[in-house]
Rosetta silent file (secondary structure, phi, psi, omega in degrees, C-alpha in Angstrom):
SEQUENCE: MMDLNGKLALVTGASRGIGAATAEALAAAGAHVVLTARTEAALIEVEDRIHASGGKATIAPLDLRDFDAIDRLAAALAARWGKLDILVINAATLGSLTPVPHIDLKEWDQVVALNMTAGMRLMRAFDPLLRASDAGRLLTLTSTVATAPRAYWGPYAATKAALDTLVLTYGEEVAGVSNVRVAILNPRATATAMRARAFPGEDAATLKSPAVVAEAIVASLAADFASGARIDLQG
SCORE:     score description
SCORE:     0.000 S_00000001
   1 L     0.000  149.811  178.900    0.000    0.000    0.000 S_00000001
   2 L  -121.999  128.178  177.299    1.089    3.579   -0.640 S_00000001
   3 L   -80.059  120.213 -178.367    0.163    6.482    1.612 S_00000001
   4 L   -85.522   -7.695 -179.488   -0.927    9.394   -0.591 S_00000001
   5 L   -62.873  125.442  179.351   -0.751   11.906    2.228 S_00000001
   6 L    84.572   -3.186  178.440    1.795   14.587    1.390 S_00000001
   7 L   -73.869  152.767  175.252    2.355   13.357   -2.165 S_00000001
   8 E  -102.972  123.132 -177.752    2.583   15.861   -5.018 S_00000001
   9 E  -123.220  143.221  174.249    0.247   15.035   -7.907 S_00000001
  10 E  -118.463  125.931 -179.721   -0.269   16.649  -11.307 S_00000001
  11 E  -121.141  123.910  176.974   -3.590   16.058  -13.076 S_00000001
  12 E   -91.149  154.281 -176.638   -4.178   17.209  -16.665 S_00000001
  13 L    63.071   39.657 -170.067   -7.630   18.124  -17.886 S_00000001
  14 L   -90.964   10.447 -176.192   -8.528   18.937  -14.286 S_00000001
  15 L   -85.845  -16.005 -177.851  -11.177   21.585  -14.950 S_00000001
  16 L  -163.358  174.190  172.243  -14.121   19.188  -15.304 S_00000001
  17 H    57.751 -140.264 -176.463  -15.239   15.573  -15.578 S_00000001
  18 H   -62.961  -38.031 -179.455  -12.883   12.772  -14.615 S_00000001
  19 H   -62.392  -47.056  179.118   -9.917   15.135  -14.265 S_00000001
  20 H   -64.106  -44.428 -179.964  -11.655   17.419  -11.781 S_00000001
  21 H   -62.886  -38.554  179.066  -13.053   14.486   -9.820 S_00000001
  22 H   -66.735  -42.343  177.806   -9.611   12.844   -9.701 S_00000001
  23 H   -59.424  -44.455 -179.201   -7.979   16.035   -8.473 S_00000001
  24 H   -67.187  -38.176  179.697  -10.545   16.348   -5.697 S_00000001
  25 H   -68.937  -38.854  177.548  -10.211   12.689   -4.705 S_00000001
  26 H   -65.276  -41.690  178.566   -6.420   12.908   -4.588 S_00000001
  27 H   -64.104  -39.113  178.511   -6.629   16.046   -2.447 S_00000001
  28 H   -64.249  -27.064  178.471   -9.085   14.295   -0.130 S_00000001
  29 L   -84.599   -0.671  175.382   -6.511   11.515    0.238 S_00000001
  30 L   105.930   -0.839  179.767   -3.931   14.070    1.389 S_00000001
  31 L   -79.423  151.162  168.028   -2.054   14.856   -1.819 S_00000001
  32 E   -90.465  120.100 -171.892   -1.151   18.384   -2.923 S_00000001
  33 E  -108.162  129.380  172.879   -2.627   18.534   -6.407 S_00000001
  34 E   -96.464  121.978 -174.324   -1.438   20.703   -9.298 S_00000001
  35 E  -102.945  126.352  176.749   -4.383   21.294  -11.630 S_00000001
  36 E  -123.867  142.761  174.070   -3.869   21.946  -15.333 S_00000001
  37 L  -177.696  172.849 -178.833   -6.355   22.790  -18.079 S_00000001
  38 L   -79.033  -32.118 -171.036   -6.972   25.620  -20.505 S_00000001
  39 L   -92.201  104.217 -175.261   -9.889   27.243  -18.672 S_00000001
  40 H   -63.559  -41.620 -177.717   -8.616   29.177  -15.669 S_00000001
  41 H   -60.022  -41.899  179.930  -12.061   30.012  -14.276 S_00000001
  42 H   -68.811  -36.309  176.675  -13.051   26.342  -14.161 S_00000001
  43 H   -63.512  -40.199  179.412   -9.736   25.422  -12.528 S_00000001
  44 H   -62.010  -38.577  177.996  -10.334   28.030   -9.848 S_00000001
  45 H   -61.870  -43.028  178.202  -13.710   26.453   -9.102 S_00000001
  46 H   -65.597  -43.781  178.732  -12.080   23.039   -8.604 S_00000001
  47 H   -59.909  -42.059  179.796   -9.326   24.586   -6.509 S_00000001
  48 H   -62.498  -41.031  178.865  -11.911   26.368   -4.360 S_00000001
  49 H   -64.123  -40.106  178.951  -13.769   23.118   -3.721 S_00000001
  50 H   -63.986  -46.934 -179.711  -10.535   21.414   -2.707 S_00000001
  51 H   -64.047  -38.819  179.716   -9.568   24.228   -0.346 S_00000001
  52 H   -63.952  -26.077  179.190  -13.082   24.338    1.121 S_00000001
  53 L   -91.677    4.469  178.538  -12.718   20.634    1.945 S_00000001
  54 L    89.154   10.201 -179.162   -9.395   21.222    3.659 S_00000001
  55 L   -93.015  177.491 -178.601   -7.222   19.996    0.801 S_00000001
  56 E  -118.693  133.096 -179.868   -4.228   21.507   -0.964 S_00000001
  57 E  -153.545  152.645  175.806   -4.167   22.506   -4.630 S_00000001
  58 E  -135.592  132.068  179.031   -2.354   24.807   -7.036 S_00000001
  59 E   -93.471  148.164  177.192   -3.671   25.765  -10.461 S_00000001
  60 L  -140.958   80.125 -178.576   -1.495   25.970  -13.561 S_00000001
  61 L   -63.577  127.344  176.036   -3.636   27.094  -16.521 S_00000001
  62 L  -165.190  156.058  172.879   -2.104   26.042  -19.823 S_00000001
  63 L   -94.154  117.460 -176.748   -2.872   24.565  -23.215 S_00000001
  64 L   -64.691  -13.131  175.019   -1.056   21.225  -23.430 S_00000001
  65 L   -81.754   -4.942  169.193   -0.644   21.813  -27.153 S_00000001
  66 L   -92.065   89.081 -169.640    1.745   24.601  -26.180 S_00000001
  67 H   -65.878  -30.588  176.302    4.607   22.189  -25.656 S_00000001
  68 H   -64.439  -31.541  178.511    6.996   24.846  -24.365 S_00000001
  69 H   -65.484  -34.330  176.133    4.467   25.548  -21.601 S_00000001
  70 H   -61.778  -44.654  179.008    4.782   21.922  -20.467 S_00000001
  71 H   -63.157  -39.254  178.852    8.529   22.390  -20.131 S_00000001
  72 H   -66.127  -38.291  178.212    8.014   25.625  -18.191 S_00000001
  73 H   -64.448  -42.459  178.307    5.591   23.892  -15.823 S_00000001
  74 H   -61.358  -41.379  178.589    8.098   21.108  -15.196 S_00000001
  75 H   -64.268  -38.666  179.388   10.783   23.688  -14.447 S_00000001
  76 H   -66.016  -42.616  178.685    8.445   25.491  -12.036 S_00000001
  77 H   -67.071  -36.735  178.132    7.603   22.283  -10.166 S_00000001
  78 H   -63.399  -40.900 -178.980   11.283   21.347  -10.039 S_00000001
  79 H   -69.169  -35.654 -175.841   12.157   24.708   -8.539 S_00000001
  80 H   -86.678  -42.237 -173.692    9.379   24.592   -5.940 S_00000001
  81 L  -118.171  -24.275  177.495    9.182   20.901   -5.007 S_00000001
  82 L    76.945   -0.046 -179.426   12.096   19.134   -6.688 S_00000001
  83 L  -162.811  168.990  170.931   10.018   16.051   -7.501 S_00000001
  84 L  -139.488  124.646 -177.156    6.651   14.771   -8.730 S_00000001
  85 L   -87.708  -35.771 -174.000    5.063   11.736   -7.101 S_00000001
  86 E  -138.966  128.041  173.999    2.004   11.236   -9.301 S_00000001
  87 E  -121.280  117.931  177.701    1.269   12.220  -12.893 S_00000001
  88 E  -110.058  111.519  179.165   -2.263   11.577  -14.177 S_00000001
  89 E   -92.962  103.523 -174.553   -2.570   12.117  -17.941 S_00000001
  90 L  -118.437  -31.796 -173.824   -6.271   12.642  -18.464 S_00000001
  91 L   -59.824  134.946  178.035   -6.725   15.526  -20.923 S_00000001
  92 L  -162.120  162.318  175.717   -7.940   14.465  -24.363 S_00000001
  93 L  -128.163  143.975 -176.789  -10.157   15.584  -27.212 S_00000001
  94 L   -76.677  -39.695 -171.912  -12.609   13.457  -29.175 S_00000001
  95 L    74.338 -179.385  178.975  -12.360   15.170  -32.531 S_00000001
  96 L   -80.067  142.828  173.442  -15.028   14.594  -35.174 S_00000001
  97 L   -87.853  110.116 -170.377  -16.499   11.136  -35.651 S_00000001
  98 L  -155.684  155.835  175.323  -15.976   10.633  -39.359 S_00000001
  99 L   -59.582  147.899 -178.043  -14.719    8.075  -41.911 S_00000001
 100 H   -53.213  -45.059 -179.451  -10.942    7.907  -42.165 S_00000001
 101 H   -65.628  -13.554 -177.744  -10.840    9.302  -45.748 S_00000001
 102 H  -102.769    6.774 -178.728  -12.860   12.311  -44.575 S_00000001
 103 L   -61.100  128.042  175.754  -10.649   13.289  -41.633 S_00000001
 104 L   -71.947  127.490 -172.151  -10.009   17.021  -41.607 S_00000001
 105 H   -66.668  -38.322  178.228   -6.244   17.468  -41.676 S_00000001
 106 H   -66.135  -41.571  178.917   -6.133   20.480  -39.369 S_00000001
 107 H   -67.253  -37.160  176.309   -8.328   18.725  -36.831 S_00000001
 108 H   -55.504  -47.307 -179.477   -6.162   15.599  -37.116 S_00000001
 109 H   -60.581  -38.636 -179.163   -3.116   17.644  -36.137 S_00000001
 110 H   -69.050  -40.703  178.710   -4.961   19.060  -33.126 S_00000001
 111 H   -65.782  -45.129  178.587   -6.135   15.631  -31.912 S_00000001
 112 H   -61.166  -42.032 -177.341   -2.654   14.155  -32.332 S_00000001
 113 H   -61.181  -45.558 -176.425   -1.107   17.137  -30.531 S_00000001
 114 H   -81.266  -46.347 -172.284   -3.298   16.845  -27.431 S_00000001
 115 H   -78.243  -26.945 -175.355   -3.982   13.117  -27.201 S_00000001
 116 H  -120.612  -58.470 -173.853   -0.537   11.816  -28.135 S_00000001
 117 H   -64.657  -38.580  178.492    2.249   14.387  -28.469 S_00000001
 118 H   -61.926  -38.113  176.893    1.326   16.206  -25.265 S_00000001
 119 H   -61.957  -42.766  176.749    1.543   12.911  -23.397 S_00000001
 120 H   -62.523  -42.681 -179.395    5.018   12.303  -24.796 S_00000001
 121 H   -66.997  -34.166  175.585    6.060   15.830  -23.861 S_00000001
 122 H   -64.282  -45.336  178.845    4.711   15.350  -20.332 S_00000001
 123 H   -63.646  -41.337 -179.908    6.731   12.158  -19.914 S_00000001
 124 H   -63.463  -44.075 -175.405    9.797   13.838  -21.389 S_00000001
 125 H   -75.325  -37.622 -172.645    9.497   16.915  -19.173 S_00000001
 126 H   -99.864   -0.652  177.061    8.533   15.217  -15.911 S_00000001
 127 H   -52.848  -48.056  179.690   10.694   12.090  -16.111 S_00000001
 128 H   -61.441  -34.298 -178.923   13.455   13.621  -13.925 S_00000001
 129 H   -75.429  -36.319  174.935   10.882   14.675  -11.319 S_00000001
 130 H   -65.055  -39.593  178.542    9.176   11.273  -11.280 S_00000001
 131 H   -67.630  -29.610 -179.637   12.580    9.628  -10.858 S_00000001
 132 H   -73.121  -18.439  176.770   13.355   12.041   -7.998 S_00000001
 133 L   -75.444  152.474  175.730   10.316   10.727   -6.107 S_00000001
 134 L   -77.050   -8.889  177.869   10.745    7.706   -3.873 S_00000001
 135 L  -158.703   65.645 -179.548    7.702    6.219   -5.630 S_00000001
 136 L   -66.264  133.563 -177.918    6.937    8.044   -8.885 S_00000001
 137 E  -131.238  131.284  176.979    3.673    6.926  -10.454 S_00000001
 138 E  -118.642  123.800  177.356    2.294    7.651  -13.935 S_00000001
 139 E  -128.343  129.639  178.672   -1.310    6.777  -14.747 S_00000001
 140 E  -120.044  148.091  178.322   -2.961    7.536  -18.052 S_00000001
 141 E   -89.768  133.481  179.402   -6.605    7.284  -19.074 S_00000001
 142 L  -120.296 -167.028 -179.655   -7.358    5.166  -22.118 S_00000001
 143 L  -144.803  153.829  177.656  -10.433    4.027  -24.055 S_00000001
 144 H   -57.695  -34.215 -176.640  -11.885    0.754  -25.259 S_00000001
 145 H   -70.467   -9.629  176.478  -11.448    1.921  -28.862 S_00000001
 146 H   -67.975  -28.189 -179.714   -7.675    1.951  -28.385 S_00000001
 147 L  -118.282  -11.312  178.493   -7.694   -1.849  -28.612 S_00000001
 148 L  -130.024   83.746 -174.532  -11.098   -2.472  -30.249 S_00000001
 149 L   -53.359  141.841 -178.628  -11.361   -0.153  -33.281 S_00000001
 150 L  -128.012  135.154 -179.222  -14.786    1.333  -33.954 S_00000001
 151 L   -51.833  135.436  174.946  -15.962    2.837  -37.235 S_00000001
 152 L    80.240   -2.535 -178.368  -15.629    6.625  -37.425 S_00000001
 153 L  -101.161   19.878 -170.295  -13.505    6.907  -34.279 S_00000001
 154 H   -48.961  -59.322 -176.382  -10.166    6.841  -36.142 S_00000001
 155 H   -60.386  -45.546 -179.395   -8.276    9.888  -34.786 S_00000001
 156 H   -64.429  -47.668 -177.969   -9.331    9.387  -31.159 S_00000001
 157 H   -62.990  -44.535 -177.107   -8.741    5.620  -31.231 S_00000001
 158 H   -64.915  -41.372 -178.433   -5.382    5.873  -32.986 S_00000001
 159 H   -72.514  -35.003  176.147   -4.023    8.528  -30.645 S_00000001
 160 H   -65.894  -41.813  178.219   -5.214    6.690  -27.539 S_00000001
 161 H   -62.918  -40.845 -179.824   -3.554    3.493  -28.772 S_00000001
 162 H   -65.196  -42.655  179.594   -0.350    5.376  -29.492 S_00000001
 163 H   -65.200  -41.027  176.400   -0.262    6.989  -26.047 S_00000001
 164 H   -54.408  -46.675 -178.211   -0.878    3.613  -24.385 S_00000001
 165 H   -64.644  -41.241  178.510    2.115    2.191  -26.236 S_00000001
 166 H   -62.248  -43.981 -179.340    4.317    5.166  -25.324 S_00000001
 167 H   -63.754  -45.492 -179.960    3.401    4.887  -21.649 S_00000001
 168 H   -67.469  -34.463  175.733    4.055    1.149  -21.523 S_00000001
 169 H   -64.364  -45.189  176.826    7.334    1.633  -23.405 S_00000001
 170 H   -59.334  -41.647  178.439    8.387    4.276  -20.892 S_00000001
 171 H   -59.527  -40.284  177.480    7.464    1.877  -18.112 S_00000001
 172 H   -65.471  -36.603 -176.728    9.763   -0.771  -19.575 S_00000001
 173 H   -70.026  -35.335 -176.385   12.581    1.749  -19.864 S_00000001
 174 H   -92.699  -11.422  179.434   12.439    2.903  -16.245 S_00000001
 175 E   -63.068  132.900  176.883   11.806   -0.528  -14.727 S_00000001
 176 L    85.624  -16.673 -179.993   14.792   -1.733  -12.740 S_00000001
 177 L  -119.255    2.355  178.326   16.600    1.614  -12.899 S_00000001
 178 E  -158.250  176.276  175.956   14.103    3.733  -10.942 S_00000001
 179 L   -97.248   11.605 -177.874   11.125    3.489   -8.623 S_00000001
 180 L   -76.756  136.382  174.549    8.762    4.784  -11.321 S_00000001
 181 E  -128.540  151.091 -179.376    5.743    2.651  -12.224 S_00000001
 182 E  -126.101  155.145  175.691    3.125    3.179  -14.934 S_00000001
 183 E  -151.943  155.985  177.673   -0.454    2.054  -15.430 S_00000001
 184 E  -121.053  128.726 -178.785   -3.264    2.508  -17.930 S_00000001
 185 E  -120.110  127.607  176.896   -6.855    2.827  -16.735 S_00000001
 186 E  -102.851  108.436 -177.013   -9.918    2.419  -18.931 S_00000001
 187 L   -72.873  -21.140 -173.109  -12.887    4.118  -17.247 S_00000001
 188 L    58.703 -161.371 -170.002  -15.388    2.793  -19.805 S_00000001
 189 L   -59.196  116.502 -176.896  -18.817    4.413  -20.041 S_00000001
 190 E  -137.982  145.363 -177.392  -18.828    7.483  -17.784 S_00000001
 191 L   -76.623   85.782  178.229  -21.096   10.527  -17.651 S_00000001
 192 L  -125.224  167.028  178.097  -18.767   13.160  -19.126 S_00000001
 193 H   -63.311  -37.090  178.664  -19.152   15.956  -21.656 S_00000001
 194 H   -64.882  -42.364  178.490  -17.076   13.968  -24.153 S_00000001
 195 H   -61.647  -41.541 -179.905  -19.338   10.938  -23.751 S_00000001
 196 H   -63.496  -36.064  178.267  -22.410   13.115  -24.286 S_00000001
 197 H   -69.951  -37.753 -178.258  -20.926   14.457  -27.498 S_00000001
 198 H   -74.594  -32.843 -177.100  -20.092   10.972  -28.766 S_00000001
 199 L  -127.525   69.850 -178.673  -23.444    9.479  -27.811 S_00000001
 200 L   -61.795  138.316  179.841  -26.081   12.232  -28.065 S_00000001
 201 L    92.366  -11.984  178.155  -29.388   11.249  -26.555 S_00000001
 202 L   -69.720  140.335  179.821  -27.861    8.708  -24.166 S_00000001
 203 L   -78.344  107.607 -177.742  -29.290    8.899  -20.657 S_00000001
 204 H   -61.485  -23.656 -179.012  -26.378   10.052  -18.485 S_00000001
 205 H   -66.936  -17.456  178.985  -28.228    8.765  -15.421 S_00000001
 206 H   -86.967   -3.998 -176.345  -27.508    5.216  -16.614 S_00000001
 207 L  -105.297  158.185  174.442  -23.748    5.822  -16.547 S_00000001
 208 E   -71.089  155.126 -179.640  -21.280    5.928  -13.679 S_00000001
 209 L   -85.618  158.910  174.278  -20.204    9.354  -12.478 S_00000001
 210 H   -55.850  -30.086  179.677  -16.683   10.770  -12.839 S_00000001
 211 H   -62.776  -32.760  178.254  -16.399   10.476   -9.051 S_00000001
 212 H   -66.236  -42.421  177.759  -16.584    6.681   -9.335 S_00000001
 213 H   -64.652  -42.757  179.275  -13.670    6.698  -11.779 S_00000001
 214 H   -59.508  -42.653  177.960  -11.737    9.073   -9.526 S_00000001
 215 H   -61.107  -38.651  178.920  -12.210    6.734   -6.570 S_00000001
 216 H   -68.044  -37.657  178.108  -10.843    3.857   -8.664 S_00000001
 217 H   -63.729  -48.108 -179.687   -7.817    5.914   -9.699 S_00000001
 218 H   -64.274  -40.983  178.535   -7.006    6.834   -6.112 S_00000001
 219 H   -63.302  -38.567  178.913   -7.582    3.252   -4.958 S_00000001
 220 H   -66.039  -40.971  178.164   -5.240    1.969   -7.687 S_00000001
 221 H   -66.844  -42.960 -179.603   -2.534    4.426   -6.668 S_00000001
 222 H   -66.193  -34.191  179.490   -2.952    3.599   -2.987 S_00000001
 223 H   -75.352  -11.813  177.361   -2.829   -0.137   -3.738 S_00000001
 224 L    61.442   72.409 -178.199    0.467    0.522   -5.566 S_00000001
 225 L   -57.122  154.696  172.278   -0.148   -1.205   -8.894 S_00000001
 226 L   -72.401  143.979 -178.202    2.479   -3.282  -10.649 S_00000001
 227 L   -63.842  137.547 -177.277    4.161   -1.357  -13.446 S_00000001
 228 L    88.999    5.919 -177.352    2.472   -1.912  -16.793 S_00000001
 229 E   -65.086  141.222  170.892   -0.875   -2.662  -15.173 S_00000001
 230 E  -111.575  117.254 -174.724   -4.018   -2.323  -17.272 S_00000001
 231 E  -109.680  117.260  179.497   -6.967   -1.432  -15.074 S_00000001
 232 E  -110.374  122.746  175.132  -10.444   -1.884  -16.600 S_00000001
 233 L   -86.205  164.183  177.226  -13.489   -0.562  -14.817 S_00000001
 234 L   -72.481  152.484 -178.469  -16.941   -1.988  -15.350 S_00000001
 235 L   -65.453    0.000    0.000  -19.068   -0.386  -18.059 S_00000001
């Protein structure tokens, strides 16, 4: 088991949905959480809820497609804390659901930038800080379509599959030479804004809440998963 009290965690896409719920759950478990997303006002709301509950949080508004900003954030955390215990890569964009030959090229670049390249840049920038922790942990959110392709979901599915592979590759590279461990968690059907966009008309009341996913993420971190673990929640 791993005590999360006093750990430093960074959660991307923390302004709403699973990211916000995960940030709040980590703070409730005693971690100091750094919240990142593009929308500062929404981040402040999450931060306020954490502080009101007695938790610790710091906001860092940024667009993860601004790759230099990722490097600046890593430098800021290094200067202030010197390490990072937990990195949760949650931010992603669905893109348009469309046949592969009809993919808009500009939108493709944007989906690849956020869903895949930003993840690589996060690992690249925060690797030294994760290694500096006595138990660095990286957890990324995936999707069923990363391993079970679905018509019209090409850009999202391809980028999720690519990020999964990058994370597991990184896990193999740091195994045995550091205390860093990685895991991939598939939340499955969850009541989020992205889910509503993908499945218009679906009754959100029939789906699990982001808080349920957040509880599973925190439980997985506390249980101290084996590196390379694939964690699948129920639909």
